[in-house]
C-alpha positions as CSV (number, residue, x, y, z in Angstrom):
1,M,-8.4,-23.5,-5.5
2,K,-5.7,-23.8,-2.6
3,A,-2.6,-22.9,-3.0
4,S,0.3,-24.6,-1.0
5,K,3.2,-23.1,0.4
6,Q,5.3,-24.5,-2.2
7,S,3.0,-23.4,-5.0
8,V,1.7,-19.8,-3.8
9,A,4.9,-17.8,-4.7
10,R,4.9,-19.1,-8.4
11,A,0.8,-18.2,-8.5
12,V,1.3,-14.7,-7.7
13,D,4.7,-14.3,-9.6
14,Q,3.9,-16.1,-12.6
15,P,-0.3,-15.5,-12.8
16,D,-2.8,-17.3,-14.5
17,R,-5.0,-15.4,-16.6
18,E,-7.7,-17.5,-16.0
19,V,-7.7,-17.0,-12.2
20,R,-9.7,-13.9,-11.3
21,F,-10.3,-14.0,-7.6
22,Y,-7.2,-14.4,-5.0
23,L,-7.9,-14.6,-1.4
24,F,-5.4,-14.4,1.0
25,H,-6.1,-15.4,4.4
26,G,-5.0,-16.5,7.9
27,P,-3.5,-14.6,10.6
28,D,0.0,-13.2,8.8
29,E,-1.7,-10.6,7.3
30,A,1.4,-8.5,6.1
31,Q,2.6,-11.9,4.8
32,S,-0.7,-12.1,2.7
33,R,-0.3,-7.7,1.7
34,A,3.1,-8.6,0.2
35,L,1.8,-11.5,-2.0
36,G,-1.5,-9.3,-3.0
37,A,1.7,-6.8,-4.3
38,R,3.8,-9.5,-5.7
39,L,1.0,-10.2,-7.8
40,V,0.0,-6.8,-9.0
41,E,3.8,-6.1,-10.0
42,A,3.8,-9.4,-11.8
43,L,0.6,-8.2,-13.6
44,G,2.4,-4.7,-14.4
45,A,-1.1,-3.2,-12.7
46,S,-2.3,-0.4,-10.3
47,R,-4.1,-1.3,-7.1
48,F,-8.0,0.0,-7.2
49,L,-9.3,0.1,-3.8
50,V,-12.4,-0.8,-3.3
51,A,-14.7,-1.1,0.0
52,A,-16.4,-4.0,1.7
53,G,-19.6,-2.6,2.1
54,A,-20.1,-1.4,-1.6
55,V,-19.6,-5.1,-2.4
56,K,-22.0,-6.3,0.2
57,S,-24.4,-3.2,-0.3
58,D,-24.6,-4.2,-4.3
59,P,-23.1,-7.5,-4.7
60,A,-23.1,-7.2,-8.6
61,A,-20.8,-4.1,-8.9
62,L,-17.7,-6.4,-8.2
63,A,-18.2,-8.2,-11.6
64,D,-18.9,-5.3,-13.0
65,E,-16.0,-3.1,-11.9
66,A,-13.7,-5.9,-12.7
67,G,-15.4,-6.5,-16.1
68,A,-14.8,-2.9,-17.1
69,M,-11.5,-1.6,-19.0
70,S,-9.7,1.1,-17.4
71,L,-11.0,4.6,-18.0
72,F,-6.9,5.0,-18.5
73,G,-6.2,1.7,-20.1
74,G,-3.5,0.6,-18.0
75,A,-4.1,-2.7,-16.0
76,R,-5.9,-2.8,-12.6
77,V,-6.2,-5.3,-9.9
78,L,-9.3,-4.7,-7.3
79,W,-8.1,-5.0,-3.8
80,I,-10.4,-5.2,-0.8
81,E,-9.3,-5.0,2.6
82,P,-10.8,-5.9,5.2
83,A,-12.3,-9.3,3.5
84,G,-15.1,-11.4,5.2
85,D,-18.0,-13.6,4.3
86,D,-19.9,-10.1,3.5
87,I,-18.6,-10.0,0.3
88,A,-19.4,-13.5,-0.8
89,A,-22.1,-12.6,-2.8
90,G,-20.3,-10.3,-5.0
91,V,-17.1,-13.1,-5.2
92,E,-19.8,-15.3,-6.1
93,A,-21.1,-13.4,-8.9
94,L,-17.3,-12.4,-10.3
95,L,-16.8,-16.1,-10.2
96,E,-20.3,-16.3,-12.7
97,A,-19.2,-13.9,-14.9
98,P,-18.7,-14.8,-18.7
99,A,-15.1,-12.9,-18.3
100,A,-13.1,-10.5,-15.7
101,E,-10.8,-7.7,-17.2
102,S,-9.0,-6.9,-13.7
103,A,-8.1,-9.5,-11.2
104,T,-9.4,-9.0,-7.6
105,V,-7.4,-9.4,-4.6
106,A,-9.0,-9.9,-1.1
107,I,-6.8,-9.5,2.0
108,A,-8.9,-11.4,5.1
109,G,-7.5,-12.4,8.8
110,S,-8.5,-15.8,10.0
111,L,-11.6,-17.2,8.6
112,R,-13.7,-20.2,9.7
113,K,-13.4,-23.6,8.0
114,T,-16.9,-23.0,7.1
115,S,-16.4,-19.7,5.3
116,T,-18.3,-19.0,2.7
117,L,-15.8,-16.9,0.7
118,L,-13.2,-19.5,2.2
119,K,-15.3,-22.2,0.0
120,L,-16.7,-20.1,-3.2
121,A,-12.4,-19.5,-3.5
122,E,-11.4,-23.0,-3.1
123,G,-13.6,-24.6,-5.3
124,S,-13.7,-22.2,-8.4
125,P,-11.0,-22.6,-11.3
126,H,-11.2,-19.1,-11.2
127,A,-10.1,-18.9,-7.9
128,L,-7.0,-19.2,-5.9
129,S,-6.9,-19.3,-1.6
130,F,-4.0,-18.9,0.8
131,A,-3.6,-19.3,4.5
132,A,-0.5,-17.4,5.4
133,Y,0.9,-17.9,8.7
134,A,3.9,-16.3,10.2
135,P,7.1,-18.5,9.7
136,E,9.1,-19.8,12.1
137,G,12.7,-21.2,12.3
138,Q,14.3,-22.8,8.7
139,D,11.1,-21.7,7.3
140,A,11.4,-17.8,8.0
141,E,14.9,-18.6,6.8
142,R,13.7,-19.2,3.2
143,M,11.4,-16.5,3.5
144,V,14.6,-14.0,3.3
145,I,16.8,-15.7,0.9
146,D,13.4,-16.2,-1.3
147,I,13.0,-12.2,-0.9
148,G,16.5,-11.3,-1.2
149,R,16.9,-13.3,-4.2
150,R,14.5,-10.8,-5.8
151,F,16.4,-8.0,-5.2
152,G,19.4,-9.6,-6.2
153,L,20.7,-10.6,-2.9
154,K,22.3,-14.0,-2.3
155,I,21.8,-14.1,1.3
156,A,22.9,-17.6,3.5
157,P,21.3,-19.1,6.7
158,P,23.2,-17.1,9.5
159,V,22.4,-13.6,7.7
160,A,19.1,-14.6,6.5
161,A,18.1,-16.0,10.4
162,R,19.4,-12.5,11.4
163,I,17.2,-10.6,9.5
164,A,13.9,-12.1,10.1
165,A,14.5,-12.0,13.6
166,T,15.4,-8.3,13.5
167,C,12.1,-7.8,11.3
168,G,9.6,-10.0,13.5
169,N,9.2,-12.8,10.8
170,D,7.2,-10.1,8.9
171,Q,7.4,-10.7,5.2
172,A,6.7,-6.5,4.1
173,I,9.1,-5.3,6.6
174,V,12.0,-7.8,5.8
175,S,11.2,-7.0,1.7
176,Q,11.3,-3.0,2.9
177,E,14.8,-3.9,4.3
178,L,16.2,-6.0,1.6
179,Q,15.5,-3.4,-1.1
180,K,17.4,-0.7,1.0
181,L,20.3,-3.2,1.6
182,A,20.1,-4.1,-2.1
183,L,20.9,-0.6,-2.9
184,Y,23.4,-0.2,-0.5
185,V,25.5,-3.0,-1.5
186,D,24.3,-2.3,-5.2
187,A,22.6,-5.3,-6.5
188,S,20.3,-6.5,-8.9
189,P,18.8,-9.1,-10.2
190,H,21.4,-9.1,-13.3
191,S,24.3,-8.4,-10.7
192,P,23.8,-10.9,-7.7
193,K,26.0,-10.0,-4.5
194,E,26.2,-11.5,-1.4
195,L,25.1,-9.8,1.7
196,D,27.2,-10.2,4.3
197,H,26.9,-9.1,8.7
198,E,29.1,-6.0,7.8
199,A,26.8,-4.1,5.2
200,I,23.8,-4.9,8.1
201,D,26.0,-3.6,10.9
202,A,25.9,-0.9,8.4
203,V,22.3,0.1,7.4
204,G,20.6,-2.3,9.1
205,A,16.8,-2.0,11.0
206,E,18.0,-2.8,14.2
207,A,18.6,0.9,15.9
208,A,15.8,2.0,14.3
209,E,13.8,-0.7,15.7
210,G,14.4,0.1,19.3
211,D,13.1,3.0,18.9
212,F,9.9,2.0,17.3
213,L,9.7,-0.2,20.0
214,R,10.2,2.1,22.7
215,L,7.2,4.3,21.3
216,A,5.3,1.2,22.3
217,D,6.8,0.5,25.4
218,L,6.1,4.3,26.8
219,A,2.8,4.2,25.7
220,L,1.9,0.1,27.0
221,S,3.8,1.8,30.3
222,G,1.8,5.2,30.8
223,D,5.0,7.4,29.8
224,L,2.7,10.3,29.0
225,A,5.1,12.8,29.3
226,G,7.9,10.4,27.6
227,L,5.8,9.9,25.0
228,A,4.8,13.4,23.9
229,E,8.6,14.1,23.7
230,E,9.3,11.0,21.4
231,L,6.7,11.7,19.2
232,S,7.5,15.3,18.6
233,K,11.0,13.5,16.9
234,L,8.6,11.5,14.6
235,S,9.1,13.1,11.1
236,A,6.3,15.5,9.5
237,A,6.2,12.9,6.8
238,G,5.0,10.0,8.7
239,S,7.2,7.7,7.3
240,E,7.9,6.0,10.7
241,T,4.5,5.5,11.0
242,I,3.5,1.7,9.8
243,P,7.0,0.2,11.6
244,V,5.8,2.0,15.0
245,V,2.5,0.2,15.0
246,R,4.1,-2.8,14.0
247,S,6.4,-2.8,16.6
248,L,3.4,-2.3,18.9
249,Q,2.0,-5.6,17.7
250,R,5.0,-7.7,18.7
251,R,4.9,-5.9,22.0
252,L,1.4,-7.0,22.5
253,L,2.0,-10.4,21.0
254,M,4.8,-11.2,23.6
255,L,2.7,-9.6,26.4
256,A,-0.8,-11.6,26.0
257,P,0.3,-14.6,26.4
258,A,2.1,-13.8,29.6
259,R,-0.4,-12.0,31.2
260,A,-2.6,-15.1,30.5
261,K,-0.3,-17.3,32.3
262,V,-0.5,-14.9,35.3
263,E,-4.5,-14.8,35.2
264,R,-4.0,-18.7,35.4
265,G,-2.4,-18.2,38.8
266,E,1.4,-18.1,37.7
267,R,3.9,-16.0,39.2
268,L,4.7,-13.2,37.5
269,D,8.5,-13.6,38.4
270,A,7.9,-17.1,37.1
271,V,6.3,-15.6,33.8
272,M,9.6,-13.2,32.8
273,T,11.8,-15.9,33.9
274,S,10.0,-18.2,31.4
275,L,10.3,-15.5,28.6
276,G,13.8,-16.3,28.5
277,K,16.3,-15.4,25.3
278,S,12.8,-13.5,23.9
279,L,13.4,-10.5,26.2
280,F,16.2,-8.3,25.9
281,W,17.5,-7.8,29.5
282,K,17.5,-3.9,29.6
283,D,13.5,-4.3,28.7
284,K,12.8,-6.6,31.6
285,P,11.8,-4.1,33.6
286,V,9.1,-2.3,31.2
287,V,8.1,-5.7,30.1
288,E,7.0,-6.5,34.3
289,K,5.5,-3.0,34.7
290,M,3.3,-3.2,31.3
291,L,1.9,-7.1,32.7
292,A,1.1,-5.8,36.2
293,K,-1.2,-3.4,34.1
294,W,-2.8,-4.7,31.6
295,S,-5.5,-7.9,31.7
296,A,-5.3,-10.0,28.9
297,E,-9.0,-8.7,28.0
298,D,-7.8,-5.5,27.6
299,L,-4.3,-6.7,25.3
300,A,-6.6,-8.3,23.0
301,K,-8.6,-4.9,22.9
302,V,-5.5,-2.7,22.3
303,A,-4.3,-5.5,19.8
304,E,-7.9,-5.0,17.8
305,R,-7.2,-0.8,17.8
306,A,-3.4,-1.9,16.8
307,G,-4.7,-3.4,13.4
308,E,-7.3,-1.1,12.9
309,L,-4.5,1.6,13.3
310,E,-2.3,0.0,11.0
311,R,-5.1,-0.3,7.9
312,A,-6.3,3.0,8.3
313,L,-2.6,4.5,8.3
314,M,-2.1,2.3,5.2
315,F,-5.0,2.9,3.3
316,E,-6.8,6.6,4.1
317,P,-5.6,9.7,3.7
318,G,-4.8,11.9,6.3
319,P,-2.1,12.8,8.7
320,E,-0.4,9.9,9.6
321,R,1.8,11.2,12.2
322,E,-1.1,13.1,14.1
323,T,-3.5,9.8,13.8
324,L,-0.4,7.8,15.4
325,G,-0.1,9.8,18.2
326,E,-3.4,10.5,19.0
327,E,-3.6,6.4,19.5
328,L,-1.0,5.9,21.3
329,L,-1.5,8.6,23.4
330,A,-4.8,6.9,24.3
331,I,-3.4,3.9,25.3
332,A,-1.1,5.6,27.6
333,R,-4.1,7.7,29.1
334,A,-5.4,4.2,29.7
335,A,-2.2,2.7,31.3
336,H,-1.7,5.7,33.1
337,G,-5.0,6.0,35.1
338,R,-3.9,1.6,36.4
339,R,-2.7,1.7,39.3
340,R,-1.3,-2.1,39.3
């Protein structure tokens, strides 16, 4: 069955035990992951990663795994990311199985309307699908207010708008930021507190976000020396890696359509003017430099690699700071070699 924006929150916070497969798809993968995480929390479960390739090679394995009792007795949620039509046969077997002990979550990007996986999820009473799109305007404000309520924060619309803008309307980052702010103001669901601009000024993410965006800009502008210096300042634990990658993705989302306009024949200065208030004045020279260096096609390739990097950092064990550094330096070397 297909969930709406109005029903999906209830579906993950108060899950129906008859639903055994959840498909979160659409361009806003961060929102999809956040919904999956809420489901895991609501079920009091742990996340058990399942590779899409394993489901493709042995479709019966997913139903078997979902029907098996946990070795240690705790509840599990099987988690498949990235997911696509290659797991459709496994999902079909799961939906046709007599029962399932564990729910399965699949995180997919944008799917075609003709997708076999999408049709399976929308057509079964044992499945739920939801298409996640980045919220904007009042929808973004409501998203912040709803998440804040879970942490015991009462948030007025102007404050919610500020948080949404700071976090790029990314639900996962908003949740992390609000959790930090709830600790600062000593809020909880049992003891709600008002969140105001003063608290955000004290511990908000804007300053750190600027630092993360600086790393992205150094890479995309080809400043190898500056990038190497900034990378050396990152913590060895790798706690900043995901925010850095998401800052890179947000910069790419700004650059790609602007560069496409240039390639359609618009003057670069006119394109820069059209960016208007979405671009901070001090960032204009470096953004103009990047627009001159990169083609729209190459920006799309970098965006694809950034998505792969985010998934690798989240789900694969390894030295996160080194993995991030290698990718950013590769981007910087590519930019450095361009003479535009």
